[in-house]
N, C-alpha and C positions, 0 to 999 in steps of 0.2 A: 498502552494501555490491553491487550484483543483484543485485534480486532476480525481474527475469524481463524472457526478450529471445525476440519473438518472430519473426513476418513479420507485414504485414501480410495478411488470406486476403481471399479473393475474394467473400464474404459477410460481410464484411465491412461494403464501401464503399459510396460512393451513386448517386444520378443523377448526380453532376458529377465518379466520383472520389475520390474525399476521404472516409476514414478515418468513418463515421459515430459522433456524438454519441455515445450509450452506450456502442461499444467501445473510448471510450480514457477509460471506465468498469473496462472490460470487463480489459483490460489491464491496470487497475494494483487488479483485485480479484483477475486467479492472482496480484501483486506481491505483497500480502498473502498468498497462501497460502505465497509464498518466506518470506516474516516468519514466519511460522509453523511450518516447517521450518526454518530459525534458532534457534529458541526454544524450539525441543523440544516445539514441535504440528502435529510432527507425524503422518500417519494413526498412526505407531505412538506414536508416541504421546497423541494425543488418547483411544488405543484405553484407553490406563494407564490416564490419570489422569479420563476420560473429562467431558474439561474440551477446549474450542473454544474461537473469538476471534467474536463480534457485533462491525461495521456500524451503531457509534450514528449516526454523522454522521457527513456526508463537506463540501465541496465542491468544485472540479473547476473549475478552468479550464484554456480551453481558448484557447492561445499558435499553435498556427498548424498547416495540411493537414497531413496526410499522403495520402497513395497507394499504390493495390493495388502489397505487392508494398517495398515500401520497411522494412528489419529499424527495430526500434524496440528497447530496453533501460528499464528500473524502474529509478533506484535510490535507494537507501530509508532516512531517516535516524528514528529514533527521537530527534520534541523533548518526550518526557515523557515519564514513565509513574508507573503508584501500586500497592497490593495488589493494583490489578483488571482498572487498565487503561490504553493504552497514548496517547497523542496522538506521530503518527504523520502525514511527509511522503513523498511516495509522487514523481517529477518524471520525468514519461516524456520519452525524449529519445531523437532519432534515430542511426544507430548510426554511418550513417558518418562525418557530417559536425560531432556530439554537437547540431545545435543543439533545445532544448528547447518541445517541441510538443503538453507539454501540464504542470501543474501539480497535487497530487489533498493536502487536508490532513484526516486523518481523527480519528476518536476510537474506540477497540477497546473491548472490554468484552471480557471471560475469562465465561462461563460453565461452569457445572456443565451436561452435559447434561440428569442425568435430572432434576432441581427447573427447572430451562427457566431458572433465575438465575442474577445474578451471585455468585462465586465470586475467594478469592482466587485470583493463582498456584502454582499444586507449584509443591512445594522447589526440584524441579533446570529449572523454567521459568522461574520467579521470578532464579534465580543469573541464564540465559541473557541474561535481560534484562536486568538489574545488570553484567550483560559489558560490552553492546553497546551500552548505554548510556553507562561506558565509554572506549568508545573511539570516544565520535561528543562527548567533551565537550569546548566549546567551538567544533565547528563552527558556521560562519555559513547565519545563518536565511533559509527566499529571502523574499521581498519579498510573495512573491505569502500566503504562512502566520500568521493574523490576520484577515485582511477584512473586509472587509462590502463584506455586499451592497446594494445600493440604490439612490433612485437622488436627488444633489444638491440 
């Protein structure tokens, strides 16, 4: 699903007129918020369950420049999940031509905010996660999933 959409803001661009690297991740972070809304961890869900998501690990691949004012959107794929974690992929693309400008693979953990420790997803949230996984079953994975950084 599309989990976030925005135009590149003036304070997000650098001296070359390009989206700064940190803002690619900010856009993906907002997409994670959109995913949280989809699975029932929106503001009301967080208040009801006392749970939230923390990002444990993030890999970000920069694939193309983005300039001021360009509209971009994020498509999020649930790659895998267990009782407490989500393994996701954000694909950041231009809205006008669909060019992929970045991809981010992330591991998210469900956290009980009262204890600050990991916790199983609440029942209704777990159900929504399972439903999302089912709708995306068999979807192809990006070549950028599972990459390792290093010199040959």
